[in-house]
N, C-alpha and C positions, 0 to 999 in steps of 0.2 A: 503493500500499500504506499501511497505518497506520504512523505514525512513533513508534517507541518509543524510550525512553531506555536507553542501554547503560551498563554498569558503569564504563567509562573516562570517562564524561561526568559522574560524580558526584564532588563535591568532598568526600571523606571527612573530612578534617580539619575543614572547616567544619560538616559534619553532626554530627560527634562533639561539637563544642564547643557546638552549639545544644541538644543533648540531654544534655550532661555524661556522655558514654559512655566516654571514654578511647580507647584503641586498638581499632579495629573491623575486622572482616573481612566482606566482601560476597560473597554467592553468589547468582547469578541463579536464580529460581524459574520452573518451567514453568507455563504457564496464564496466564489473565488475557487476555481478548479486547480490552480497551480501555485497560489501563494496564500499566506495567512494575513487576514485583515482585521483590524481593530478600530473601534471609534475611541478617540482620545479626547477627553474633556479637561479643560482647565480654565483659569480665570480669563484668559486672553481669547477663548473661543473653542470651537470644536474642529477636530482634524480626523483624517483617516491615516492610520499608521499601517503601511504594507510591508510585511516581512517577505523579501523576495526569495522564497525558498527554492525556486526553480531557476534562479539566475546566479551567474558568477559576477564578479565585480565589473567587468567590462560591459556585459549585456545590461546590468542594472544601470550603469551610467548612460547607456544609449537610450533606455526606456525613459529615464528622467529627462534627458535632453530633448527627446521627441515630444514628450508631454508638455514640457515647458514651451517648446517652439510653437506647437499648434495653439496653445493658449494665448501666447503672445500675438499670434496672428488673428485672433478673434474667433477661433473655433470655440463653441460653448462646451467647455470641459472643465475639469478641476485644476486648481492652481497648485503647482509644486511649491512647497515652503522650504527655502534653503536653510541649512544649519548655520551656526555661528561661523563666520568666515566665508559663507557664500556656497558651500558645496551642496549640490542637489541631492546627494545620497550620503548616508553615513553607514557605519558598520556596528552592529551589535553581536557580540560573539563572532562567529564565523560566517554571518549572513548579512548581505546588504539590505538597508531599509530606506524607504522613501516616505516622506511626510507630505500630505496634501490637505488643503482646506476642505472642510466638510460642505457638501452641497445639501441644503435642506430640500427634501423631496422624497419621492418613492419610486420604486420600480413597479410598473402596473403591467400585469400579465393577463390578457394581451394588452399591448399598448393601444389605448382607445383610437378609433379611426380618426377623430379630428386631429390627432397629433401626428398621424403618418405623413401628411404633406410636409410638415416642418422637418421630420426625419429625412425625407427625400431631399429637401433643400440643403440641409446640413451636409449630407454626403456629396451632393453636386458641388458645393462650394469648396469642400475639401479637395475634391478632384481638380479644382481650378487652381489650387496653390502651386507655385513653382518650387522646384528644389531649391533654387537660390534664396527665395524668400524664407524658407525654413531655417536656413543657416546651418543645416546639418549635412555634412558630406558622407555620412555613413548609413543612410537609409538603405535597408537591404532590398533586393530585387526578388519579387515573387515569393515572399515569405509565407503566404497563406496556401500556396500550391503544395502538392505532394512532391517531395524531393526524390531523387534517385534512391536514397537510402530508405525512404518510406516505401517506395514501390518494391524494393527488394524484400521488405518484410511481408508483403501480401501473400506470396506463395507459402510462407511459413505459418500462416494463421491456422490454428487448430480446426476452425470451421472451414472446410474446404469449399462448401457451397457458397458461403459468403465471399470468400476470396475470389472464386471464379466469377460470381456475379459482379463484384466490385471491378475486377480487371476488365471484364467485358464492356462495362459502361464507361470506364476511363478511357479505353481504346476508342469508343465511339466519340467521346468528347474530344479527344486529341485530334482525331481525323477531321472533325468539323472546324476546330480552332485553327488547325494548320492552313486552312483556306481563308480565314478571316482575322488576320493579325491586326491589332489596333495599338496605337501609341500608348505607352505606359503613363500613368498618372500617380500621384500621391493617393493611397487608398488606406482605409481603416483596417479592413480584412476581417472584422468580427462584429459587425453591427447587429448583434442579437438583442433580444429584449432585456437580458440581463445587464446589458451595457448601456442602457438609456435610462436616465433619470427624469421623471417629470417633476420639475421644481415647483416650489410653493407659489411662484408667480405664474404658473401654467406653461412656461417654456420648457424646452428640452435641453439636457446637457448629455454629452457623450463621454463614456468612460472607456478605460482599458486600451492602451495604444501599444500593447505588446506585439500586435501583428501588423503595425504600420509598415508599408513597403511601397516600392514602385511597381505597379501591375496594371492589368487591364481594368479599367473602371467598370466595365460591364460585369466582370466576375464579382467585383465589390458590391455592385447593385444586386446581382443575383444572390449574394450572401445575405444582403439585407432583406430581400424578398423572402428567403428562407426563415430568417429570424423574426421578421416583423409582420409579414403578410398572411399569417395563418389564422384560422378560427377553428378551434377544436382539433388541430392537427391537419386541417384541410387548407390548401392554398386557396384563400377566398379572393374571388375577383374584385369585390368591393374594396377590400384592404389593399390588394396589389394596385388597383387603379389609383387609390389615394396616395400611396407611396410614389408611384410613377408620376403622378400629377405634380407633386412637390418637386421631384427631381427635374421634371421638364420645365418647370418655372425658371430654373437656373441654367439647365443644359438640356435642351430639347433633344429627344432621341431622333437620329436619322432613320430613314427607312431600313437601312441595312442593320443598324443597331437594334431596332425594334424586332427585326427578324432573328437576330442572333441571341437576344436576351434569354429566351426560353432554355437554350442549351446551357447558358451560363448559370441559370437557376439549378438545373440538374447537376452541373459540375460543383457547385457550392454544396449541395446535399451530399454528394459523393465524398467530398473532402471531409465534411463533418462526420459521415459514416465511418470513414477510416479512423479518425482520431478517437472517436468514442470507443471503438472496438479495441484499437491499440492501447489506449490508456488503461482500460479496465480489464484486459485480458492478457496483455503482454507486458507493458511497462510497470504497472502497479496492479497486478492481479489481487483480487480479494482473497484472503486466506479461506481454506475450507471451513464451512460452517459459519462464515461471516453473515450477518443479516442480509446484505445486499445481494448475496449469491442467489438466494431463492427468487428474489424479484427479477434478477437477470435471466435466469433459466426460463421462468414462465413467460416473460415478455418476449424474450428472444426466440422461443419456440413458435409463438404466434407470428412474430415478425418474419421469421424465416419461411413460414408457409406462404406469406405474401410475396417474399422474394421468388419463391419457385413459380408463382404465377407470372411474374415479370421475366423470369429467365427461361421459361418454356418456349422453345423456338417454334413449336406448333401454334402458339398464340401470338406470334410476332405482329401480325396485322392488327389484331385487337389491342395489344399492348401499345402500339404506336398511336392508334386513335385515342386511347384512353389518356395517355400522357399528353398528347397534343391537346386534347380537350381541356385537361386540367390547366395547361399553360395558355389556353385560349388562343391557339394558333390553328389554322386550317390544315397545315401539312407538318410533316416530320422535319425537325431542323436539319438543314444540309440538303434537302431536296429542293429542286427548282420551285420557286414560289414568287408570288407578287408581294413585295415588302409592304406596300400600301395596304393590301388586303389583310396582311398579318397585323398591321397596326390597327386597322378597323376592328379586327377580331379581338384585339386586346381591349378595345373599349366596349364592345357590344355583348360579349358573352354574359350570361347571367350566372349568379352564384349557385343556383340549384344543381346545375349539370354535374359538376365535379362531386358533390355529395351524393347525388343519385347514382353516380358510377362507383362510389366507394373509393375513390382515389385519394390518397392522403400523403402528406409530407409530415414526418415526425421530426421535430427539432426541440429536444429538451436537453438540459445539461444533467443528464442522469447516466446510468451505466448502459443504457440502450443505444445502439447505433442509430443513425438517421438515414433515411432514404425514401425514395418514392415507393409507395406501396399500394397494392390493391386489396381492399378489405374483403373479408369473407373467406 
């Protein structure tokens, strides 16, 4: 299992001295798949203390610098609090830590529809930032994509059916993307609902810049669709339209981009599917008898039955039509089509069709992987 930092392991007097905070009180925060998070309260205000359990010193410095840079450029996010002397990170024990100002608000699951256009606009404005304006020369390229090391792990998965299904779909995605390369932009990489705060003033703030990189903005938009445009696990046309409407206010989609977006939504789902499985079955497997094991077994058995429906070559035509219907496109991505017809389809499809077909996208930060699935 992952090794997290607990409150009793934190030297509060040393921490308070480094940030000149006085007497502090620490409260653990729920959430955070890779790091330990606490709310820190003192006379000067409230803060979020993150123990970067999954980072070394260099990667922690990059994370702090990137978070500071996007805040400085007006992206609504949390402000990094420097320690005495100006350092953006400090070290407690053998782990780097970062302190940020507390944002009063809450995570709403799902994010209410009236907020989705603003989420789209924030994402589009982020994509418009230049690398020079960020002042960071070390932003990685394609950090959210599966690396060659990730791909090498898939054939070793204990669940061969899942590995074969994942490989097949990734091959399809890459074949389509090879014919539709787009200029890279600054992207967030993980705009899921857990990373969006609805502030007390009703506006949004975006958290978690660990996957910021230079990449295809459509993949980033696809990731946001997976993370924000669902209703009960179903990719909901009304929610997707609201997200895309806000994005289009800042960066209208071209006909080609509108036609390519559905496959990038699928790509985003596959990336998360890999990481859910890898984290909870390979990197940090739950020990035998742990409470989460039973939940995994039951949900994965049901989910795998749905994968068989998608992977069955005899149902290829039906599978294509179902997925296209969910993504509200008239044809399969990569096949000859009229992009303008595809854009009209994005606007005109109703929400009941996907639900009637039982086609779902599962995207939760749980031990269950994510993917396109057919119910029943």
